[in-house]
C-alpha positions as CSV (number, residue, x, y, z in Angstrom):
1,M,-153.3,127.6,-39.8
2,T,-150.2,128.9,-41.4
3,Q,-150.9,130.8,-44.4
4,S,-147.7,130.6,-46.3
5,P,-145.7,127.1,-46.9
6,R,-143.2,126.6,-44.2
7,S,-139.9,124.8,-44.6
8,I,-140.2,122.1,-41.3
9,L,-138.1,119.3,-39.9
10,V,-139.7,116.8,-37.5
11,T,-137.5,114.3,-35.8
12,G,-138.8,110.8,-35.3
13,G,-140.8,111.1,-38.2
14,A,-141.3,107.9,-40.1
15,R,-144.1,106.7,-37.5
16,G,-146.3,106.8,-34.4
17,I,-146.8,110.4,-33.5
18,G,-143.9,111.9,-35.8
19,R,-145.7,110.2,-38.6
20,A,-148.8,112.0,-37.8
21,I,-147.1,115.2,-37.6
22,V,-145.5,115.2,-40.8
23,E,-148.8,113.9,-42.7
24,E,-150.5,116.8,-41.0
25,F,-148.0,119.3,-42.1
26,L,-148.1,117.9,-45.6
27,A,-151.7,117.9,-45.6
28,Q,-151.5,121.9,-45.1
29,G,-149.0,122.2,-47.9
30,H,-146.2,122.8,-46.0
31,K,-142.6,120.9,-47.3
32,V,-141.6,118.4,-44.7
33,A,-138.1,116.8,-43.8
34,A,-138.8,113.6,-41.6
35,A,-135.3,112.8,-40.1
36,S,-135.1,109.2,-38.4
37,T,-133.0,106.5,-37.2
38,S,-134.4,104.6,-40.4
39,G,-134.4,107.5,-43.2
40,K,-138.0,106.0,-43.9
41,A,-140.6,109.1,-44.2
42,P,-144.4,109.3,-45.3
43,E,-144.9,110.4,-49.2
44,G,-144.2,113.5,-49.9
45,A,-142.0,114.3,-47.4
46,L,-138.3,113.8,-47.3
47,G,-137.2,111.3,-45.4
48,I,-133.3,111.7,-43.9
49,A,-131.4,109.5,-41.8
50,C,-130.2,111.0,-38.4
51,D,-129.4,109.9,-35.0
52,V,-130.6,112.9,-32.8
53,A,-127.9,111.7,-30.0
54,D,-125.4,113.1,-32.5
55,A,-124.8,116.7,-33.2
56,A,-122.9,116.3,-36.6
57,S,-125.5,113.9,-38.0
58,V,-128.4,116.4,-36.3
59,D,-126.3,119.3,-38.6
60,A,-126.4,117.1,-41.6
61,A,-130.0,116.3,-41.6
62,F,-130.8,120.5,-41.3
63,K,-128.4,120.9,-44.0
64,A,-130.0,118.6,-46.5
65,A,-133.4,119.8,-45.4
66,E,-132.4,123.3,-46.2
67,E,-130.9,122.3,-49.4
68,A,-134.4,120.7,-50.2
69,H,-136.4,123.4,-49.0
70,G,-134.8,126.5,-47.6
71,P,-133.9,127.5,-44.2
72,V,-136.0,125.2,-41.4
73,E,-138.5,127.7,-39.9
74,V,-140.8,125.0,-37.7
75,A,-138.7,122.4,-35.9
76,V,-140.6,119.2,-34.1
77,A,-138.2,117.3,-31.8
78,N,-140.1,114.5,-31.2
79,A,-137.4,111.3,-31.4
80,G,-137.6,109.0,-28.0
81,I,-137.2,105.9,-26.7
82,T,-137.9,104.6,-23.5
83,K,-135.9,101.8,-21.5
84,D,-138.4,101.3,-18.7
85,T,-137.3,99.2,-15.5
86,L,-137.3,100.1,-11.7
87,I,-134.7,102.4,-10.4
88,L,-133.0,99.4,-8.6
89,R,-132.9,97.6,-11.6
90,M,-132.1,100.7,-14.0
91,S,-128.5,100.5,-15.5
92,E,-126.1,103.6,-15.9
93,A,-126.5,102.5,-19.8
94,D,-130.2,102.5,-19.6
95,F,-130.5,106.0,-18.0
96,D,-128.0,107.8,-20.2
97,A,-129.3,106.2,-23.7
98,V,-132.8,107.9,-22.8
99,L,-131.3,111.0,-21.9
100,D,-128.9,111.1,-24.9
101,V,-132.0,110.7,-27.4
102,N,-134.8,112.3,-25.5
103,L,-133.3,115.2,-23.8
104,K,-129.5,115.9,-25.4
105,G,-131.1,114.7,-28.9
106,A,-133.9,117.9,-28.3
107,F,-130.9,120.2,-27.3
108,N,-129.1,119.3,-30.8
109,V,-132.1,119.9,-32.3
110,A,-133.0,123.2,-30.8
111,K,-129.6,124.6,-30.9
112,R,-128.9,123.8,-34.8
113,A,-132.5,125.3,-35.5
114,S,-131.9,128.5,-33.8
115,K,-129.3,129.5,-36.2
116,S,-131.3,129.6,-39.0
117,M,-133.9,130.9,-37.0
118,L,-132.4,134.2,-35.5
119,R,-131.0,134.9,-38.7
120,A,-134.9,135.1,-40.0
121,R,-136.0,136.4,-36.9
122,H,-138.9,133.7,-37.0
123,G,-139.1,130.5,-36.3
124,R,-141.1,127.9,-34.0
125,I,-139.4,125.2,-31.8
126,I,-141.9,122.5,-30.8
127,F,-140.7,119.5,-28.4
128,I,-142.9,116.3,-27.8
129,G,-142.6,115.9,-24.5
130,S,-145.1,113.5,-21.9
131,V,-147.8,113.6,-19.3
132,V,-144.9,111.4,-17.7
133,G,-142.9,114.1,-17.6
134,L,-144.7,116.2,-14.9
135,Y,-147.0,113.3,-13.7
136,G,-144.3,111.0,-12.7
137,S,-144.8,107.0,-13.8
138,P,-143.2,103.7,-11.8
139,G,-140.2,102.4,-14.0
140,Q,-140.1,105.7,-16.3
141,V,-137.4,107.8,-13.9
142,N,-135.3,107.7,-17.0
143,Y,-137.8,108.8,-19.4
144,A,-139.5,111.2,-17.0
145,A,-136.5,113.0,-16.3
146,S,-135.9,113.1,-20.0
147,K,-139.4,114.4,-20.6
148,S,-139.7,117.2,-18.0
149,G,-136.4,118.9,-19.3
150,L,-138.2,119.4,-21.9
151,V,-140.1,122.2,-20.0
152,G,-136.9,124.0,-18.9
153,I,-135.2,124.1,-22.2
154,A,-138.0,125.3,-24.1
155,R,-138.7,127.8,-20.8
156,S,-135.1,128.9,-21.3
157,L,-135.3,129.4,-24.9
158,T,-138.4,131.4,-25.0
159,R,-136.2,133.9,-22.4
160,E,-133.3,133.8,-24.6
161,L,-135.1,133.9,-28.2
162,G,-138.4,135.4,-27.9
163,G,-138.0,138.8,-28.7
164,R,-136.6,137.5,-31.9
165,N,-139.8,135.8,-32.9
166,I,-139.2,132.5,-32.0
167,T,-141.4,130.6,-29.8
168,A,-140.5,127.5,-27.8
169,N,-143.0,125.0,-26.6
170,V,-143.7,121.1,-25.6
171,V,-146.7,119.5,-26.4
172,A,-147.1,116.7,-24.0
173,P,-149.1,113.5,-25.2
174,G,-150.8,111.3,-22.5
175,F,-151.8,107.4,-23.6
176,I,-151.6,107.4,-27.4
177,D,-152.9,104.8,-29.6
178,T,-149.6,103.7,-31.2
179,E,-147.2,100.9,-32.4
180,M,-146.1,101.2,-29.0
181,T,-149.0,101.2,-26.9
182,A,-150.8,98.4,-29.4
183,V,-148.3,95.7,-27.6
184,L,-149.1,96.5,-23.9
185,P,-151.8,94.0,-22.5
186,E,-155.3,94.4,-22.5
187,D,-155.6,94.8,-18.3
188,T,-153.0,97.3,-18.7
189,V,-154.9,99.3,-21.2
190,A,-157.8,99.1,-19.4
191,G,-156.2,100.8,-16.3
192,Y,-155.2,103.9,-18.4
193,K,-158.4,104.4,-19.6
194,A,-160.2,103.8,-16.5
195,A,-157.8,106.5,-15.0
196,I,-158.0,109.2,-18.5
197,P,-161.2,111.3,-17.8
198,A,-162.0,110.8,-21.7
199,G,-161.9,107.2,-21.0
200,R,-160.0,106.3,-24.0
201,L,-156.3,106.7,-25.6
202,G,-155.6,109.5,-27.9
203,G,-155.2,109.2,-31.3
204,P,-152.0,110.3,-33.3
205,A,-153.6,112.8,-35.3
206,E,-154.8,114.8,-32.2
207,V,-151.6,115.3,-31.0
208,A,-150.7,116.3,-34.6
209,A,-153.2,119.2,-34.3
210,A,-152.1,120.7,-31.2
211,V,-148.4,120.5,-32.9
212,A,-149.5,122.1,-36.0
213,F,-151.3,124.6,-34.3
214,L,-148.4,126.0,-31.9
215,A,-146.4,126.1,-35.5
216,S,-149.0,128.5,-37.1
217,D,-148.9,132.2,-37.3
218,A,-152.1,132.1,-34.9
219,A,-149.5,130.9,-32.2
220,G,-147.1,133.6,-32.1
221,Y,-147.6,134.8,-28.8
222,I,-147.6,131.4,-27.0
223,S,-144.4,130.4,-25.8
224,G,-142.9,128.8,-22.8
225,A,-146.0,126.8,-22.7
226,V,-147.1,122.8,-22.2
227,L,-149.9,122.0,-24.2
228,P,-151.1,118.7,-22.8
229,V,-152.8,116.4,-25.5
230,D,-153.7,113.4,-22.8
231,G,-157.6,113.4,-22.2
232,G,-157.5,115.4,-18.7
233,L,-155.0,112.4,-17.3
234,G,-152.4,115.2,-15.9
235,M,-154.8,118.1,-15.0
236,G,-152.1,120.6,-15.3
237,H,-149.4,118.6,-13.4
């Protein structure tokens, strides 16, 4: 969708949804850096080891991407973890770990990305949220809090940076067929499918397509939005 090749950085780009996003951008001819804890990346992308919860590590990842591909024009904050348990069993460590990666990590990425984007007066910041962020889910107080927080970040950034041709949006996937869902019991997955109007899990490529659209020139007037890719599960939550 975007005509000219962009310099793109995707966190959590080694597997699952992040990998699909990296592959979609590569297929479109962009220059892609994939940052992850392992440093692994799909063929054709620059793999960078990065801990998003550590601002210095994020800064180093951006520097590596900039040296290879030029200033980052599209930043996708996708890295995320879960530590699910009911609130009475949830430790402070469980809560803090998820917020550090999912929310603070996204803040670190957005803060670093905005530097070069402000200079260029152009940029796309895309957060990978979740239907759970606004819909809620038992056993996921920490995860839901981290994902709903991304909406506040994106909308605040839109008000701060919107005048400089920088957009900030959230893509909110529902239940997607990845390694994380592959280990779930069959009856659990069947329950999910029954609750989803589309009657199936989504594919990582379907999330990647939504991200690619928001990164494109065609989406320049879309900012502060939450784009669900959930088969109708959330229905505007």
